[in-house]
C-alpha positions in Angstrom: -3.4 -7.2 -105.0 -2.0 -4.1 -103.3 -4.9 -2.1 -101.9 -2.8 0.8 -100.5 -3.9 4.2 -101.7 -1.9 5.8 -104.5 -0.7 8.6 -102.2 0.9 6.1 -99.7 4.7 6.1 -99.9 6.0 3.2 -97.8 9.6 4.5 -98.0 8.7 7.8 -96.3 8.8 7.6 -92.5 6.6 10.6 -92.2 3.6 8.4 -93.2 3.8 6.4 -89.9 2.7 7.4 -86.4 5.7 5.5 -84.9 9.0 4.9 -86.5 12.0 2.6 -85.7 15.2 4.3 -86.8 18.5 2.6 -87.2 20.9 3.2 -84.4 18.3 3.4 -81.6 18.7 0.6 -79.0 15.4 -1.0 -78.1 16.6 -3.9 -75.9 18.6 -2.1 -73.3 15.8 -0.6 -71.2 15.3 3.1 -70.7 18.3 5.5 -71.0 16.9 7.4 -68.1 18.6 6.0 -64.9 15.8 7.2 -62.7 13.2 5.1 -64.5 15.6 2.1 -64.6 16.1 2.4 -60.8 12.4 2.4 -60.2 12.0 -1.0 -61.7 15.1 -2.5 -60.3 14.6 -4.7 -57.3 15.4 -2.7 -54.2 18.2 -3.8 -52.0 16.6 -5.1 -48.8 19.8 -6.1 -47.1 19.4 -5.8 -43.3 22.1 -3.9 -41.6 24.3 -5.9 -39.2 24.3 -5.2 -35.4 27.3 -2.9 -35.6 25.8 -0.8 -38.4 22.6 -0.5 -36.4 24.6 0.6 -33.3 26.6 3.1 -35.2 23.6 4.6 -37.0 21.6 5.0 -33.8 24.4 6.4 -31.7 25.3 8.9 -34.4 21.8 10.2 -34.9 20.7 8.4 -38.1 16.9 8.7 -37.9 16.3 6.2 -40.7 18.4 3.6 -38.9 16.4 4.2 -35.7 13.2 3.7 -37.6 14.4 0.5 -39.1 15.6 -0.8 -35.7 12.2 0.0 -34.2 10.5 -1.9 -37.1 12.8 -4.8 -36.3 11.7 -4.7 -32.6 8.0 -4.6 -33.6 8.2 -7.5 -36.0 6.3 -10.6 -35.0 8.5 -12.8 -37.1 10.4 -15.3 -34.8 13.6 -15.1 -36.9 13.7 -11.3 -36.1 13.3 -11.8 -32.4 16.8 -13.0 -31.4 18.4 -10.4 -33.8 16.4 -7.6 -32.2 17.4 -8.8 -28.7 21.0 -8.8 -29.7 20.7 -5.2 -30.9 19.0 -4.2 -27.6 21.8 -5.8 -25.6 24.3 -3.6 -27.4 22.1 -0.5 -26.8 21.6 -1.1 -23.0 24.7 0.9 -21.8 23.3 4.0 -23.6 19.8 3.9 -22.1 18.1 5.2 -19.0 19.0 8.9 -19.2 15.7 10.2 -20.5 12.8 11.3 -18.3 9.8 9.1 -19.1 6.4 10.8 -19.0 3.1 9.0 -19.3 0.0 10.9 -20.5 -3.6 9.8 -20.4 -6.9 11.7 -20.4 -10.7 11.6 -20.3 -12.3 11.6 -23.8 -12.2 15.1 -25.3 -9.5 16.4 -23.0 -7.3 17.3 -25.9 -4.4 14.8 -25.4 -3.0 15.2 -28.9 -3.2 19.0 -28.8 -1.5 19.0 -25.4 1.3 16.6 -26.5 2.0 18.8 -29.5 2.1 22.0 -27.4 4.2 20.5 -24.6 6.5 18.7 -27.0 7.0 21.9 -29.0 7.8 23.8 -25.8 10.4 21.2 -24.8 12.0 21.2 -28.3 12.2 25.0 -28.1 14.2 24.5 -24.9 16.7 22.5 -26.9 15.5 19.1 -25.7 14.9 16.1 -28.0 11.5 14.6 -27.6 10.1 11.2 -28.7 6.3 10.5 -28.6 5.3 6.8 -28.3 1.9 5.3 -27.9 0.3 2.3 -26.1 -2.9 0.8 -27.4 -3.6 -2.7 -26.2 -6.8 -2.8 -28.4 -4.8 -2.3 -31.6 -4.4 -6.1 -31.9 -8.0 -6.2 -33.0 -8.7 -2.9 -34.8 -5.2 -1.7 -35.7 -5.7 1.3 -33.3 -6.4 4.9 -34.2 -2.9 6.2 -33.4 -1.9 6.0 -37.0 -3.3 9.5 -37.3 -0.9 11.0 -34.8 1.4 12.5 -37.5 -1.5 14.3 -39.0 -2.9 15.3 -35.6 0.4 16.7 -34.5 1.6 18.4 -37.7 3.7 21.1 -36.1 5.5 18.7 -33.8 6.1 16.0 -36.5 7.9 18.6 -38.6 10.2 19.6 -35.7 13.7 18.0 -36.3 14.1 17.6 -32.5 10.9 15.5 -32.2 10.1 11.9 -33.3 6.5 10.4 -33.3 6.1 6.7 -33.5 2.7 5.0 -34.0 1.7 2.2 -31.6 2.8 -1.2 -32.6 0.1 -3.9 -32.9 0.1 -6.5 -30.2 1.3 -10.0 -31.0 3.4 -12.8 -29.8 6.7 -12.6 -27.9 5.6 -9.9 -25.5 2.9 -7.9 -27.4 2.5 -4.1 -27.1 3.9 -3.9 -23.6 7.3 -5.3 -24.6 7.5 -3.5 -27.9 6.8 0.0 -26.4 9.4 -0.6 -23.7 12.0 -1.7 -26.1 11.2 1.1 -28.5 11.7 3.5 -25.5 15.2 2.0 -24.9 16.2 2.5 -28.6 15.0 6.2 -28.4 17.0 6.7 -25.2 20.1 5.3 -26.9 19.5 7.6 -29.9 19.7 10.5 -27.5 16.2 11.7 -26.8 15.9 13.6 -23.5 12.2 13.2 -23.0 10.0 10.2 -23.8 6.2 11.0 -23.9 4.1 7.8 -23.8 0.5 8.4 -24.8 -2.3 6.0 -23.9 -4.6 5.4 -26.8 -6.8 2.6 -25.4 -8.8 2.9 -22.2 -8.6 1.0 -18.9 -5.8 -1.4 -19.4 -3.5 1.1 -21.1 -3.3 3.4 -18.1 -1.9 0.6 -15.9 0.5 -0.5 -18.6 1.9 3.0 -19.1 2.2 3.6 -15.3 4.4 0.6 -15.2 6.9 2.0 -17.7 7.2 5.7 -16.9 8.6 7.9 -14.2 5.9 10.6 -14.1 2.2 10.0 -15.0 -0.2 12.8 -16.0 -4.0 12.8 -16.2 -5.6 15.3 -18.5 -9.2 16.4 -17.6 -11.7 19.0 -18.5 -13.6 21.5 -16.5 -16.8 20.6 -14.7 -15.0 18.1 -12.3 -18.1 17.7 -10.2 -19.8 15.5 -12.8 -16.6 13.9 -14.1 -15.4 12.8 -10.7 -18.5 10.8 -10.2 -17.8 8.7 -13.3 -14.0 8.6 -13.1 -12.4 5.5 -11.8 -10.7 6.0 -8.5 -7.9 3.7 -9.6 -6.9 6.0 -12.5 -6.8 9.0 -10.1 -4.4 7.1 -7.8 -2.0 6.5 -10.7 -1.5 10.2 -11.4 1.4 12.3 -10.2 -0.3 15.3 -11.6 -3.8 16.2 -12.9 -3.9 18.8 -15.7 -7.1 20.7 -16.3 -6.9 21.6 -20.0 -8.7 24.2 -22.0 -8.2 26.8 -19.3 -8.6 29.8 -21.5 -11.1 32.6 -22.2 -14.4 32.5 -20.3 -13.6 28.9 -19.3 -10.6 29.9 -17.1 -12.5 30.6 -13.9 -14.3 27.3 -14.1 -10.9 25.6 -14.8 -9.5 27.2 -11.6 -12.5 25.9 -9.6 -12.0 22.4 -11.1 -8.3 22.5 -10.2 -9.3 23.2 -6.6 -11.8 20.3 -6.5 -9.2 17.9 -7.8 -6.7 19.0 -5.2 -9.2 18.4 -2.5 -9.9 14.9 -3.8 -6.3 14.0 -4.2 -5.6 15.0 -0.6 -7.5 11.9 0.5 -6.1 9.5 -2.1 -3.0 7.3 -1.7 0.0 9.1 -3.3 1.0 7.7 -6.7 4.6 8.1 -5.8 6.1 7.8 -2.4 7.3 11.1 -1.0 5.5 13.1 -3.7 2.2 15.0 -3.2 0.1 14.7 -6.4 -1.4 18.0 -7.4 -3.6 19.6 -10.0 -2.6 22.4 -12.4 -4.3 24.3 -15.3 -3.1 24.7 -18.9 -4.3 25.7 -22.3 -2.8 23.5 -24.9 -4.5 25.5 -27.7 -2.8 28.7 -26.6 0.4 27.0 -25.3 -0.2 28.3 -21.8 1.0 26.6 -18.7 3.7 24.5 -20.4 6.5 26.1 -18.5 4.8 25.4 -15.1 4.2 21.8 -16.0 7.8 21.2 -17.0 9.0 22.8 -13.8 6.6 20.5 -11.9 8.1 17.5 -13.6 11.7 18.7 -12.9 10.8 19.2 -9.2 9.4 15.6 -9.2 12.6 14.3 -10.7 14.8 16.1 -8.3 12.7 15.1 -5.2 12.4 11.4 -6.1 16.1 11.1 -7.1 17.2 12.6 -3.8 15.0 10.1 -1.9 16.0 7.2 -4.0 12.4 6.6 -5.1 13.2 7.3 -8.8 15.7 4.4 -9.1 13.6 2.2 -6.9 10.6 2.6 -9.2 12.7 1.8 -12.3 14.1 -1.3 -10.7 10.6 -2.4 -9.7 9.3 -1.7 -13.2 12.1 -3.8 -14.7 11.2 -6.7 -12.4 7.5 -6.3 -13.4 8.6 -6.3 -17.0 10.3 -9.7 -16.6 7.1 -11.2 -15.1 4.8 -9.8 -17.7 7.1 -11.2 -20.4 6.9 -14.6 -18.7 3.1 -14.4 -18.6 3.0 -13.4 -22.3 5.3 -16.2 -23.3 3.5 -18.8 -21.3 0.1 -17.7 -22.8 1.5 -17.8 -26.3 3.2 -21.2 -25.8 0.0 -22.7 -24.2 -2.5 -21.6 -26.8 -0.2 -22.4 -29.8 0.5 -25.9 -28.5 -0.7 -28.3 -31.2 -2.4 -30.8 -29.0 -4.0 -28.0 -26.8 -5.3 -26.3 -30.0 -7.0 -29.6 -31.1 -8.5 -30.4 -27.7 -9.6 -27.0 -26.5 -12.9 -26.8 -28.6 -14.0 -30.1 -27.3 -13.4 -29.1 -23.6 -15.2 -25.8 -24.3 -18.3 -27.5 -25.6 -18.3 -29.9 -22.6 -18.1 -27.1 -20.1 -20.8 -25.1 -21.8 -23.0 -28.2 -22.0 -22.6 -28.7 -18.3 -21.0 -32.2 -18.6 -17.6 -31.1 -17.3 -16.5 -28.5 -14.8 -14.3 -25.6 -15.9 -11.6 -26.6 -13.3 -11.3 -30.2 -14.6 -11.1 -29.0 -18.2 -8.3 -26.6 -17.3 -6.4 -29.3 -15.4 -6.7 -31.7 -18.3 -5.5 -29.1 -20.8 -2.5 -28.3 -18.7 -1.8 -32.0 -18.3 -1.8 -32.3 -22.2 0.4 -29.1 -22.4 3.0 -30.5 -20.0 3.2 -34.1 -21.1 2.8 -33.9 -24.9 
């Protein structure tokens, strides 16, 4: 029995909320090519070495970013490919001035890097900002916020900001930052700013890969100098007293004088160069010209004496040894038999039934013979 109301006219399409009309194709997908492309599988084909080389040397920023991602990859099948790319890039590297920047908490590193980087870009130079954070293997690091903390610089087409790679096998953050630096130099950046994100270990790592190393501090040096590690002071080619503006400027000048007195008694960070303190205001972009002139004077002095090239050769040698140590450590702890026996030896040493030395010797015997 047909229970449809009398007013219902099945032949009239106006009675339906949706209608299928003849002639409309329903099995060919959307007629909108933009929608179709969204759902099509993206082409993930990796460029070959020659395409990477051409892209980087001709200023293709997307190709540079993809090459750095390849360098940072922890996948073993990417490692040899990345090294082949670096080998092709080597003839185009080494022309940039490499500047390391560290600072006490609250010194305004990000504000300073943005102000200084912007100043250099306005001079017509190309600037890359990299970061070193050995702690990022655990927490992922905080440097991912750099592009939001340096909004003005990140929008400058002469600047490039790259977050810190996470540490991992085959060299970790030390290797990855160094190799990223080489790609940036091949791309044509004139200045590489390397920022330390972690504390302690990162200062030493950065010192070993840059030409000029700066330490940012705040006013009130009397208290800060008591708690500051002497080792960090001895790494610095220049100390910058930041936030030297307004009523704080007289105190900043006093702090500068105190640092200069302290550095007079410290071992120079670079042979033939007298480390010195300066003042600046990153917030008001003051003192940037003087800092850049100081760096240029450093470069000229050390190149004339041969110290500049001598340091770079020593850094390359140190890089080789650090890579050997990283590779040995990875190889040892991922050795299948060592992984199985290590917990047992740990428990024996902690229980006092075996000495640590004998445990290590036995583990290395396993590593070498099996």
